[in-house]
Each structure stands twice: as structure tokens, then as C-alpha cells.
C-alpha positions in Angstrom: -0.1 -0.1 0.0 2.8 2.0 0.7 4.5 1.5 -2.5 1.1 2.4 -4.2 0.8 5.8 -2.6 4.4 6.4 -3.0 4.2 5.8 -7.0 0.8 7.8 -7.1 2.7 10.8 -5.6 5.5 10.6 -8.0 3.3 10.4 -10.8 1.3 13.2 -9.8 4.3 15.6 -9.1 6.0 14.5 -12.3 2.8 15.2 -14.4 2.2 18.6 -12.7 6.0 19.9 -13.3 5.6 18.8 -17.0 2.4 20.9 -17.5 3.8 23.9 -16.2 7.3 23.6 -17.8 5.4 23.6 -21.3 3.3 26.7 -20.6 4.7 29.7 -22.3 4.5 32.8 -20.1 2.5 35.7 -21.0 4.5 38.7 -21.4 3.8 41.6 -18.9 2.8 45.2 -20.9 6.1 47.2 -21.2 8.4 44.4 -19.7 11.8 45.2 -19.7 12.4 43.0 -22.8 10.0 45.2 -24.8 11.6 48.6 -24.0 11.3 49.6 -27.6 7.7 48.6 -28.0 5.6 48.9 -29.9 7.2 46.2 -31.6 6.3 45.5 -35.3 4.9 41.9 -36.0 2.0 39.8 -37.1 -0.6 40.9 -34.8 -3.3 38.1 -34.2 -5.1 40.7 -31.7 -8.5 41.4 -33.1 -10.1 45.0 -32.8 -12.2 43.8 -29.6 -9.2 42.2 -28.0 -6.8 45.2 -28.1 -9.6 47.4 -26.9 -10.0 44.9 -23.8 -6.5 45.0 -23.1 -6.4 48.6 -22.9 -9.6 48.6 -20.9 -7.9 46.3 -18.6 -5.2 48.4 -18.1 -7.0 51.4 -17.0 -7.8 53.1 -20.3 -11.5 54.2 -21.2 -13.2 55.6 -24.3 -11.2 53.6 -26.5 -12.0 54.7 -30.1 -10.4 54.9 -33.6 -8.4 51.7 -33.2 -6.8 50.7 -36.6 -3.9 48.3 -37.3 -1.2 49.8 -38.9 1.2 48.4 -41.8 3.6 47.3 -38.7 0.7 45.0 -37.3 0.6 47.8 -34.2 -3.0 48.8 -33.3 -3.3 52.4 -32.9 -6.3 54.8 -31.4 -7.2 57.2 -28.9 -8.4 56.6 -25.1 -8.8 58.5 -21.9 -6.3 57.7 -19.0 -6.1 59.7 -15.6 -8.5 62.1 -17.0 -6.6 63.2 -20.1 -6.9 61.8 -23.8 -3.9 60.0 -24.8 -2.9 58.0 -28.3 -2.1 54.5 -27.5 -0.5 51.6 -29.3 -0.9 47.9 -28.7 1.7 45.6 -30.3 1.7 41.8 -31.2 3.0 41.0 -27.7 0.3 43.2 -25.8 2.5 45.9 -25.2 0.5 49.1 -24.5 2.4 52.3 -25.2 0.9 55.8 -24.8 2.2 57.9 -27.9 
């Protein structure tokens, strides 16, 4: 019985470790590695997803979102009571222009 319990625990720990090791981290907005954001690239975000990302990061009244030739979503939004120009790149970095 002890051997079965030990074997089950080993399999559980091994399975858990394998699952987390294959999960790619989600990049944080404006991470140090993305200091040159907005980065050009093939952007798979829809307009709605780019807007939601901005709203989740404190922006409101997001308007005029258009994807430019570099794959960067650009538009206007309100932030801290001021109207600002914003960009969302393919990694999800948010940049105030």
C-alpha cells in the first residue's frame, strides 16, 4: 500500500511539473525586454481584443483603433482624465504615444 501511494505521488508531481514547464509565460505590458515597444510583427489580436487589453489596463473611451502596416493597433483613449494616443503591439505591450 505504501509503495502504491508513493508511486501515485511521484506520478502526480511529475505530471504537474511537465504541464507547467510547457506553458509559455504571457509577456507583461511594457516588460523590460520590450523597451522598444511597440514592436512590429504579425498581430493576431482582433480590434475587440486590443480594446479589451487597453480597458483592462486602465484606459477608457477607446476609439479609432486601426491596425497599421507594422501590425500595431493605434487609437485614442482616456487615461487619468486625459485623452492620449495609444498603441498595442503583437505581444500586448501598451504604449502611450
